[in-house]
N, C-alpha and C positions, 0 to 999 in steps of 0.2 A: 592279138591281130589287128590290123591296121584299121586306119579311122574310116569310117562312114559317114563322115561329116560331107556332104550336100552342097553342092555350089549355090549360093545363095545373092539374088540379085542385091546390088549395090542400088542406093536411092543416089540420083544425078545432084552431086553438089548444089547448093545456091551460090548464090553470088554474094561473095564474101563482102563483109564491112568493110569501108575505104581504112585502108592501111593494115587487113587483116589478109594473113596467110595462111591458113590453116584450111584443114578440112573439116568441112562444115557438117559432114555426116558423120564423123568421127563420134559424136555424144547422144548419149539417150535422151532426146526428147518427142515432140511430136511428131515433128518431120521424118523420122528415123524410128517411129512408132511400128510401122511395118515390119522393117526390117529388124527391127528386135525382135518380135515373135517368130520370126522365121528363125533368125540365129539362134535363141532359144533353144525353138524347137528340134534343129539342127543337129545342136549337143546332147539333147533330152534322147534322141532320136540313137544318134551314138552310145550312149552310155547304156540306155538299155539293151542296145545289141552285146553290147559287153558283159551285163551283168547274166542277160541269157544265157552265153555261150561260156563264159570263166567255171572252168572246173578246177579249180585250185587257187588259194589265196595270193600267190606269187609266182612270177614270170621264173624265177631262177636265176637271175642275170647276175653276174656278178658284179662286186664294186667296181672294178677295173671297165667291166663293159658299159656299168651306167655313168661311171665319171666321161666315159669318151664320148658318150653320145650327147652329153651334157654341153662340152667342151666344145663338139662339134656346132655348137648355134654362135652364131656370128649377131650377137646383141646390138653391135653398132652399124649389123648390113643394113641392106635397102629395105623400107615397108612389104610385108607381102599381101596386107591388107587381113582385113577379119578375120576372115572364112580360112583362108591359107594359115594363119597364124592360129587358131583354134585347132586347124586337122593336125597340124606339128606336135602343138602341147598334148593334143590326145594319142598320140601318138608315142612320144616320151615319157609322159606323166601317168594318163589310164593305162598304157599296156604296162607298164611297172609297178604299178601302184598296189598297195596290201589292200585286199577286198576282205572288209572285216565282216559283211553276209555270209561269207562262204563258215559252211559248218566246220569244217578242218581249220581255221583260223582259232585259237584256243590257249594265245599269247597272255594279251595285257588287258587292260579295262577298258576295253575299246567296244562297242556296240553297232551291231546292226540298227539304220532309222529309221524312223516310222516315217511313213508315205506322206504324210498330212506333214508333217514337220518341214522335209523337201518341200514341198509347193509352198510353205511359209516362207522358206528359206528364198526361194524365187522372188516373191512379193518383196522381202524387207530390203535383198540387193538392191533391188530395179530401184526403188523409193529412197533408198540410204538415209532412213532417219537418224537422229544422233538423238540421244533421249536423255542430252547432259541437261537440259532446261525445255522449260515448256515450250517455249516458243519456237522452238526445234521441232517439236515431237507432238506437242496437242496430245489428241487421245491417245499417242501408242504410251505417255507417259501414265495415262490412266488406266490403259489395260497392265502394264507392266505393275504398277501399284497395286493393283486386282488380283494378280497372281502372287504378289509377294505375301498381301493377305491371306489369300488361298494356302498358301503354303506353312504359313504362319498358324494357322487352323488347324493343318494334318497336323504338326507337330505337337500340339495343345496348348499352343500362347495365348492368352487373351488378348481381343482385339479392341477395337473401341466400341464401348458401351458394355463391352462383357465383364467389366470388372465393378464389382458392389463397393461402394462408399465414394466413388465418383474419382476425378484425376489422380495420377500415380505422382511419386515425388517427382520433382524436377520438371512440372508439367506434362509428363509423357503420360499416354494415353492408352497405351498398350504396343502392342508389336510392330515389327517395321523392318525394314530389310534394304537391299540390294542387290540388281542382277550383276555378276562378275565376271570374269575370263576363263576361271576354273576354282580348284579346290586351293591349290597354292594359294591365289589372290583372297580368296575366302580367308581361308586359315589365319595369311600375313595380315588381315583388316581386323578380326577379330582378336587378335593377340596386341594389336595397336592399340582398340579401344582398352582393354583390360588394362596395358600398360599407363596409358592415360588416367586410366579409373584409378592406380595406384600412385602417377604423379600427383594428381589432387589432393591424394590422402598425404602427402607428403613422402612420399616411400624414395629413396634413392635411387638411380638406376643401377649400380654398383651391388646392390641388396636386395635384386629383383629376382625370383626364379622362377619356372615354368615347371610343372612335373607332367610327363609323358612318360609311357612306355617304351620299349627299347624298340617297340612296332607301331609307334605312331609313323605318320607321313615326315619324310623326308621335310617337307616345308616347315615343322614347329622348329627345326636346331636353324634352320635356314632364316625365316620370321625372326627369331631373336637376335641373330645375326646382325641381320640388316635394321633391327629395333636399335641395335647400340648397344643390345644387353652383354653383359661379361662373357667370355668364351664358353665358362662353365655354370651358363645363366640355367642350361635346359637340365635337368635331375631325371635320371629314370627310376620311374616305380618298377618293382616287382611283379611279374604275372605268375598266374597260376600254370599248371601243365599243358595246359590248352592256348596258351598264350594272351590270354585276358588280362586287364588289369587286377588286380588282387587290392581290395578294399581294406582288407586288413594291412597289407603293406604301402598303401596309400596314408593310412592314419599314422602309420609307423615314418613314414617319411615326411609329412605335415609336421609332426612332432619334434624328430631331428632337424629341420629348417629353423623353425621358432628358436629352439635352442640357438643357433648360431647366432642368431638376431636378426637373419635375412627373413625375408619377406616373399611369400608366394603369390604371385599376382595373379596365376591362373592355371589349373588343370585341366588339360587336354586327355579325354575321353574319344575314344575311337569307336565307331558304330559301322565296323567292317573293314579289319587293317587287311595291307594292300596283300599281303602274302598267306595269311592263314583265313580271310575271310570271317573276324572273330569279332564278338560285338562286347566291349567291355561291360560290366554290370552298372549299369547307370542309375538306377536308384541308391543302390549303396554309396555310389561316390559322392552323388547329390547330396544325401546326409551328410556325407564329410565337408562338403562344400560349404553347406550350408553352415554347418556347427560353427566353422572358422572364418567364414564369411570372404572366400573366395571366389574368383568367376570360373562359373565352370562353363566349357567350350566342347562342344562336342562334334568331331569331324566325323559326319555321316557322307562324306563325298562318294563311300561305296553305298552305305547301306541304306541311300535315303530311300529306294524304290520300296521298300517296307513301308513307307508311310501310307503306301495305296494297295499294299499286299492284305486279299480278301482272307489269309491263313495267318501269315505270319507278323503280323503289326505288331503282336505281343513282343515282339524281340526288341523293340524299341521304348518299351514300357521306362520312363523316367526320363525322357528326352525332353517331355516339359519342362524339368526343372531345371534346363540347362540357361545360362545368359547369352548364349550366342550359339548356332548352328549352321554348319558348313553341309550345304544339299549339292549335289552335282546331278542336275537333268541330263549329262550326255554321257554319262555312265548308267545308272539303273533306270531312267525316263524314255531311253534310245530316242535321244535326241542329237543331230549334227552339232558337233563342237562349234563354236563354245555354247555353254549354256550351264551357268552355274549361279548359286546367290549364297549370300552369306544373310542369315537371319536372325536379329536380335529380339528379346522378349522384351524389353523397355526402349521406348523409340529414342529417349532420352541417351541414352549410351553411343549414338550415332554423332551425338552435335561433334565432338573434339574434329572430325573429318571435314564440315565446313569450311570454307573459304571465302570469301566472297571476293569480286571484279565486279567494275561498275560496267563493264563492257559485256559481261553474261549474267551474272546472277546477282542484281541489283539487292539492296537488304530495305528491309519493309518502309527506312525511314523515305525512300524513293519514291512510296507511293504507289508501288508497283503491285497488280492486282492476285498476283499468283507465287509471290516469292516462294511460299512452302510447298510449291510440286516444281521446283528445280532440283531434280535429281543428282547433281554434282554435288549438292551441297553433301552427300552422306554416299558418295561413290569416291575411291581415288583414283577414278578413270577422268577423264573430262568428256573428249567424244567417245561415244559407246554406242553399238549397235542394238539396233529393236531384238534383241537375241530371244526376249519373253515370248516375241508373236510364234515362233516355234510351238514353244508350250501351249501357250492358248490355242491352236488348232490342234493339235494331239488330242488337249483335255476334251475338246469340243467333236472331234470325231471320234473316238475312241471309247473316251469316257476314263474315268479314276480308275474303278474296277476292269477295265479293258486291258489299262496299263499295268495295274498291280496282279492281272491274269497271267502277263506276259513275265513279270518280276518271280513269279513262281513256279513258272515252268520251268526258267531254268534253276530253282531251286531242287525244284523236283529232278530234273536229269542229273545234276551235281550228286543228289542223294543216291540215285541208281549207278552211276558210275562206281562210286564212293563202295558201295556194294561188290560189284565186281571185282575191284583191285583187291577187295580183304581176302578174297579167294581165291586171286590168281599167284600161280607157283613163280613168276619172273618178277614183279613186281610187289613192293613195296609201301603200302600207304604210311604217309608221314602224319599223321594227324589228322582231324575234322574240320567242319568249318559249317558255320552260320548262314553261308550265304552261297557261294558258286565256284570257289577255288576246291583246288583237286592238287596235293601235295603228293609227289610219289618218287621211287627210285627205281630203275632196274638193278634188281638185288637178286638172282634166282642163290639159291643153295648152291655153296662150294665157290662165289664167288667174292674174291679178297675185296674188303672194306673200301680199300684204298683205291681198287681198280673202280668198282663202284663211284667212287668222287671222281673221278677222271672220266668217266664214259657219259658224265654229266653234260658237260659242255662239249662233247665231241659231238655226242646224240644230236643236241640241238642245232651245232650248225652243221650238220650233214641233211637235217631236215630241212633248215631254212634256205640253203643250198639248190635245194632239189625243189621248194618252191612249193611242195606238195600240202606242206603241212607247219604252222608256228604253233611253236609250245615256247614258253618262259622257263628261266631259271632261277633260283632264289638259293640262299643258305638258310636254312634250320637248325636249332641249336648244334652250330659249329659245322652241320654237313652241306654240300650240293643237294639240291635234288629239283627234279621236274615241277613244272607248275602247268597246271591249265587253269585259264581264268574263263569258263562258260557264261558269257551273255547273249548267245543265241537262241531264244525260244523256240526257233525253227526247228534247231537242230536235233537229232533225234538219237538214242543210243547206240543204234547203229555207228550213226557218222562218229562218235566219239571211241567207240570201240574201236573203228579204222584209223583212229589216228593212233590210238593205243599199239594196235598192230604194226601201225612205222616205226614208233618208237622203239616197238621188238624188234621189227626187222633191222632197225638199224643198229641197235645194239651187238645183234648178231652177229652182223658184216663187219661191225668193228673188231669183235673179238675174233672173227674166221680170219682176219686179216693180219694181227698180232700175231695169231699162229701159224699162219702162212709163212711171216717174215722170220718168226723164231725158225723154221727149219732148216737145213742143212743145204738139203737140194728144193730151193720152191721150184714149183713149175715154168715151164716156160712162160718169158714173158709176150712171144710171137703171137701168142692166142690171144691176147686181148684185143676187145671188138674195136679198142681207139688208138690200135698201133699200129705200124706196115708188119707183115708179114714176113716180107722180104725186102731187099734190097730193091730188086726188080719193082714190086708194088710201090715202094717208098718212093720212086723215080715215078 
């Protein structure tokens, strides 16, 4: 749909400062406050109109069409003004964006976003706080730290004052953490902390090993590479038939690595694998990690929503025994990206991240009153958005139980879809889930397995090109399959049945097309609705 952005009256430029030759109405400040309000309102009205009228998650425009639209914009051309530029952007971006709120979007770990969080996004974007040091953020730092404590408490980590017997080793007094850009950064920082702990104990880089399953997030292997560990540093631990880490296999692997003289610096358990949505047995894994004294990191980027689930919190039992935990609020807490965090059980574990610069975070010796509030000492980033505000407002608006009810809704919907597929004659369900993924194949009786394999990417492409629904593709046990990731609590079983019918129709159409192509006398092509019926019509 074309943009509905109305014209907005621009403020009259004020007299420039001596030597200045710029547009004094361009920046957000007191003199442009009313224009700011009009501008944001106009954008919001346009997006609201699109939300109300969208009927499919994607326009269906081809890559060539989109590239042509992008290339047609002259970024070095004369300025068009704020409203025209926003109108142009809306026509280009919003028209062809992927809409995650549409119930027929079922591809990746993208969720519709909570309204309170969107309002908070407007607030934090305009104020533009950076929460790296206290003197740039003040109350924002305190709010973020409060949310870190809240999350740690939900995990089951002890907070300041909760520990019997006083202070913890190394002066730590409880859990801590930091907001990050996403699960990849959170996992990287956790493994960096584990590496530094091992280095302090005298372990050489070349002998360091990380244990995880083949279903763990790719960021585990990527982190090992970036941390300078050997190419074979990540060792795959065996799984059960459902894709969960086997505690028995972990025990055997720990023994095997000890015999080689190498050192396991971390075990990565996953609470919500990307494909299957499975949760590793956290308690038994923690028992083994405690027995050998190795770092346990739990990647709960996907499954963190269970922390507030009224009915499924028990699936995360044992997570409180981890040394570090990744949570992605922009997956299971319905937050706009980016909103993730790394939470550690012992505050002292964050110490290796600290790096002092006199111009940014002076040390205590300089007499600064708030050195402990400079969060750059805990973060891999320096400049960092106040993304915690979105979660703060969402919690205050909906409550933890309200968010948890939405998590339960997507899990309940997924269970109903699994029941449907279990009795469908055309589809074969590929395993179960602990969360909200659905793995399946179009594989009716009589269809060769190899042909069913080939249909998976073809069906996905046909549906993507139509824009009517988006589904994902993955490989399980060596076979390709289609995947639904259900993270929309407002989607209904009827919505997802509609997605499955589109999958069925696409597969039927592809097979029918092949059958026609194989016939000796295919139907006359001049009846195709997109082809000219005669030379006269073609002219």
